[in-house]
C-alpha positions as CSV (number, residue, x, y, z in Angstrom):
1,M,50.3,0.0,52.4
2,L,52.5,2.0,54.8
3,E,51.9,3.2,58.3
4,C,54.4,5.1,60.6
5,R,53.4,5.2,64.3
6,A,55.0,7.6,66.7
7,L,58.4,7.8,65.0
8,R,61.1,9.5,66.8
9,K,64.6,10.1,65.5
10,S,67.5,12.2,66.9
11,Y,71.1,12.7,65.9
12,G,73.1,13.5,69.1
13,Q,71.1,16.2,70.9
14,R,69.2,17.2,67.8
15,A,65.7,15.9,67.5
16,I,64.7,15.4,63.9
17,L,61.4,13.6,64.1
18,T,59.2,13.5,67.2
19,Q,56.1,11.3,67.5
20,L,55.5,11.3,63.8
21,D,52.4,9.5,62.5
22,F,51.7,8.9,58.8
23,Q,49.6,6.6,56.6
24,L,49.9,5.9,52.9
25,A,47.1,4.0,51.2
26,A,47.7,1.3,48.5
27,G,48.1,3.0,45.1
28,E,48.5,6.5,46.6
29,Y,51.2,8.9,45.5
30,V,52.2,11.7,47.9
31,A,54.8,14.5,47.9
32,I,56.5,15.6,51.1
33,M,57.9,19.1,51.2
34,G,59.6,21.0,54.0
35,D,62.6,23.2,54.9
36,S,66.1,21.7,54.6
37,G,67.1,19.8,57.7
38,V,63.5,19.1,58.9
39,G,63.9,15.4,58.4
40,K,62.4,14.6,55.0
41,S,65.3,12.3,53.9
42,S,65.6,10.9,57.4
43,L,61.9,9.8,57.2
44,L,62.5,8.1,53.8
45,N,65.5,6.3,55.3
46,L,63.5,5.1,58.3
47,I,60.7,3.8,56.0
48,A,63.3,2.0,53.8
49,G,65.1,0.5,56.8
50,L,68.3,2.3,55.9
51,D,68.2,3.9,59.4
52,V,66.6,2.8,62.7
53,P,64.2,5.0,64.7
54,D,64.8,5.8,68.3
55,S,61.3,4.7,69.0
56,G,58.1,4.0,67.1
57,S,57.2,1.6,64.3
58,V,57.0,1.3,60.6
59,F,54.5,-1.1,59.0
60,I,54.9,-2.1,55.4
61,A,52.1,-4.1,53.9
62,G,51.0,-5.0,57.4
63,T,54.4,-6.1,58.6
64,D,56.0,-4.3,61.6
65,T,59.6,-3.9,60.3
66,S,61.0,-3.6,63.8
67,T,60.1,-7.3,64.4
68,L,62.3,-8.5,61.5
69,N,65.8,-9.8,61.8
70,D,68.5,-8.5,59.3
71,D,67.8,-11.2,56.7
72,Q,64.0,-10.7,56.9
73,A,64.4,-6.9,56.6
74,T,66.7,-7.3,53.6
75,L,64.2,-9.6,51.9
76,L,61.3,-7.2,52.6
77,R,63.2,-4.2,51.1
78,R,64.4,-6.3,48.1
79,Q,60.9,-7.5,47.3
80,K,58.5,-4.7,48.2
81,L,60.6,-1.4,47.9
82,G,62.0,0.6,45.1
83,F,64.3,3.6,46.1
84,I,65.2,6.4,43.8
85,F,68.2,8.4,45.0
86,Q,68.9,12.0,44.2
87,A,72.5,11.1,43.3
88,F,71.3,8.1,41.1
89,H,73.7,5.6,42.7
90,L,74.3,3.7,39.5
91,L,77.1,1.2,39.5
92,P,79.7,2.6,37.0
93,H,81.3,-0.7,36.1
94,L,78.0,-2.2,35.1
95,T,76.1,-1.6,31.8
96,L,72.7,0.0,31.9
97,H,71.0,-3.4,31.5
98,Q,73.0,-4.8,34.4
99,N,72.2,-1.9,36.6
100,V,68.5,-2.2,36.0
101,A,68.5,-6.0,36.2
102,L,70.0,-6.0,39.7
103,P,66.7,-6.1,41.6
104,L,65.5,-8.9,39.3
105,I,68.6,-11.0,39.9
106,L,68.4,-10.4,43.6
107,N,64.7,-11.5,43.5
108,H,65.4,-14.5,41.3
109,L,63.3,-13.1,38.5
110,P,64.0,-13.2,34.7
111,A,66.4,-10.4,33.8
112,D,64.9,-9.7,30.4
113,R,62.4,-7.2,31.9
114,A,65.4,-4.9,32.3
115,S,65.4,-4.2,28.5
116,Q,61.7,-3.5,28.6
117,M,62.1,-1.0,31.4
118,L,64.9,0.8,29.6
119,A,62.7,1.1,26.6
120,A,59.8,2.3,28.8
121,V,62.0,5.2,30.1
122,G,63.1,6.2,26.6
123,L,66.5,4.4,26.5
124,S,65.7,1.6,24.1
125,G,68.9,0.1,22.5
126,R,71.1,1.5,25.2
127,D,71.4,-1.7,27.2
128,D,75.2,-2.1,26.7
129,D,76.1,1.5,27.4
130,F,77.7,2.5,30.7
131,P,76.6,5.3,33.1
132,R,79.5,7.5,32.1
133,Q,78.0,7.8,28.6
134,L,74.7,9.3,30.0
135,S,73.5,12.8,30.8
136,G,72.0,13.6,34.2
137,G,68.5,13.2,33.0
138,E,69.3,9.8,31.4
139,M,71.0,8.6,34.6
140,Q,67.8,9.5,36.5
141,R,65.8,7.6,33.9
142,V,67.9,4.5,34.5
143,A,67.5,5.0,38.3
144,I,63.7,5.1,37.8
145,A,63.8,1.9,35.7
146,R,65.9,0.1,38.3
147,A,63.5,1.2,41.1
148,L,60.4,-0.1,39.3
149,V,61.7,-3.1,37.3
150,H,60.7,-5.7,40.0
151,K,57.2,-4.1,40.4
152,P,57.6,-3.1,44.1
153,Q,54.6,-2.2,46.1
154,L,56.2,1.0,47.5
155,I,58.4,3.6,45.7
156,L,60.5,6.1,47.7
157,A,62.0,9.0,45.7
158,D,64.4,11.4,47.4
159,E,64.7,14.7,45.5
160,P,64.6,12.8,42.1
161,T,64.8,16.0,40.1
162,G,67.3,17.9,42.3
163,N,70.1,17.6,39.8
164,L,68.1,18.2,36.6
165,D,67.3,21.2,34.5
166,P,63.6,22.2,34.5
167,E,62.7,20.7,31.1
168,T,64.4,17.3,31.9
169,A,62.9,17.4,35.4
170,Q,59.4,17.7,33.9
171,E,60.0,14.8,31.6
172,V,61.4,12.6,34.5
173,L,58.4,13.5,36.7
174,Q,55.9,12.6,34.1
175,L,57.7,9.4,33.4
176,L,57.9,8.6,37.1
177,K,54.2,9.2,37.6
178,N,53.2,7.1,34.5
179,E,55.4,4.2,35.6
180,I,54.0,4.3,39.2
181,R,50.5,4.2,37.8
182,A,51.3,1.4,35.4
183,S,52.8,-0.6,38.3
184,H,49.8,0.2,40.6
185,A,52.4,1.1,43.3
186,S,52.2,3.4,46.2
187,A,54.8,6.2,46.2
188,I,56.4,9.0,48.3
189,I,58.4,11.7,46.7
190,V,60.5,14.1,48.9
191,T,61.1,17.4,47.1
192,H,61.7,21.1,47.5
193,S,60.1,21.6,44.0
194,P,56.5,22.8,43.8
195,A,56.4,21.5,40.2
196,A,57.5,18.0,41.4
197,A,55.0,18.1,44.2
198,A,52.2,19.0,41.8
199,T,52.5,15.5,40.2
200,A,51.3,13.9,43.4
201,D,47.8,13.0,44.6
202,R,48.3,15.1,47.7
203,I,51.0,17.3,49.2
204,L,52.2,17.1,52.8
205,L,54.4,19.6,54.7
206,L,56.9,18.2,57.2
207,T,57.7,20.5,60.1
208,R,59.0,20.0,63.7
209,S,55.3,19.5,64.6
210,G,54.9,16.6,62.2
211,L,53.2,16.1,58.8
212,R,50.1,18.1,57.6
213,E,48.4,18.2,54.3
214,I,48.7,21.5,52.4
215,S,47.0,23.0,49.3
216,A,48.7,23.6,46.0
217,A,48.7,27.3,46.8
218,E,50.6,26.7,50.1
219,A,53.1,24.6,48.2
220,G,53.9,27.5,45.9
221,L,51.7,26.5,43.0
222,K,49.3,28.9,41.4
């Protein structure tokens, strides 16, 4: 589903990623952990096409994204990717239904699935509410619904529980895992939380030397 080959990324004189290789199988759900500043969010941004590597390639569903023009890259992101941001990034002037329906509209799909996804994340009957009426946990649920509503092949989640209390975080993590499984999607979650990492099929640690798989004990889980 996803392959990163020899990715390099620097900001000024600071090298973030150097010759990073990574593969994600179809239907696989992995967690990436690591110290702050090591490049976890940068890696997600490179995969999503929100940033450009200095060198190396990203393949999504067999397509080398570096060969795409702007329109082709936008279409690939729109159809195949779902991104869950730590800061939610809901549009405040749109209702919950309108926020969730955006990927459907952009992909020329029926918008009625937005209501179904809101119900799936526990927000049935809240279609006409606005983000300002929600708690942090509820906003994250809407963000998950929006990321999954168009049934993307690849889900990218950047610290999806970073702003949530432990109880709400556990609810959101279980919801995210359930929805990923229901959609038969591949997923990457970037997190500092051992509890969040524990929901994944495997846990990877990102260091200056690259990615390596670690055990639950190494991740801080008993």
